[in-house]
C-alpha positions, 0 to 999 in steps of 0.5 A, spaced: 478 691 392 477 699 396 471 702 396 472 708 399 464 712 400 460 718 398 468 721 398 468 729 401 472 735 402 475 737 408 480 740 413 485 736 416 488 738 422 496 737 421 500 743 420 502 740 413 496 738 410 495 746 413 500 749 410 499 745 403 492 747 403 493 755 403 500 755 400 498 750 395 490 750 394 490 743 397 484 740 397 483 734 403 476 729 402 475 724 406 470 718 407 464 716 409 467 711 414 473 716 415 478 715 410 483 720 407 483 720 400 491 721 399 493 716 405 488 710 402 491 710 393 496 708 395 492 701 398 489 701 391 493 695 386 496 699 381 494 692 375 486 696 378 481 700 374 479 705 379 472 707 378 469 714 380 462 714 380 456 720 383 451 718 388 444 716 383 450 711 381 453 713 374 460 713 372 463 720 372 472 718 372 475 711 369 483 709 370 488 706 372 492 711 375 489 712 383 492 719 384 489 721 377 481 721 378 478 728 382 473 724 387 470 731 389 462 728 392 463 721 388 465 714 390 471 711 388 471 703 387 476 698 383 475 693 380 480 687 376 482 690 369 479 684 366 476 685 357 469 685 360 471 692 365 476 695 359 471 696 355 467 701 360 467 708 356 464 715 358 457 717 356 454 710 355 450 710 360 455 706 365 454 705 372 456 702 378 450 698 381 451 692 386 457 691 385 457 691 378 459 695 372 453 695 369 451 698 361 443 701 362 441 704 356 436 709 355 432 706 348 426 710 348 431 716 346 435 711 343 429 710 339 427 717 338 432 719 335 433 713 330 425 716 328 427 723 328 433 722 323 429 717 319 423 722 318 428 728 316 430 723 310 424 723 309 421 729 308 427 731 305 427 727 300 419 730 300 419 736 299 424 735 293 419 732 290 413 736 292 417 742 290 417 738 282 410 738 282 409 745 285 413 746 279 408 741 274 415 737 273 413 731 277 414 724 273 409 718 274 414 715 278 415 720 282 408 722 284 409 715 287 414 715 290 410 721 294 405 718 296 409 713 298 414 717 302 408 721 304 405 714 308 411 712 310 413 719 314 405 718 317 408 711 319 412 714 323 410 719 326 405 713 329 409 709 332 410 706 338 416 708 341 414 704 347 416 697 347 423 699 344 429 698 344 424 692 339 421 695 334 417 694 328 419 699 324 415 701 317 420 700 311 422 705 308 420 706 301 426 703 296 
């Protein structure tokens, strides 16, 4: 399996490459160990998954076709196209770390999003019930629901999210 690390733009010294750069704005890349990107593409297997990642390990590009990857300031590593590896997607907290593809989620951000969504739902209903209360048009059942929703929203606001993803969410009023 191939692994080209830290591909950077460079200027080759052969005439044909210089012609391509001048006439077609071609860009050439070289790895830390001196391998040219375009020359190295032939050493990648056609039936593998090619993964480009940045210096933080965040996956920035995935393809079976190595020629479709634009590797400036990235590293490119090859993996078997297994079912597990093919489930990797961009934007879902996937990283290349310790020679593996790993998903590292931001559970705290997910929990904050969930809490905000639940609070928005509760607030929308609270606003409606408060309007009915202001108009003097609220039933006893609605007044009880309003009190439950306010307590629920307060519980959400005070919820400790630091244990994410293992959060004991308060039950929403029925």
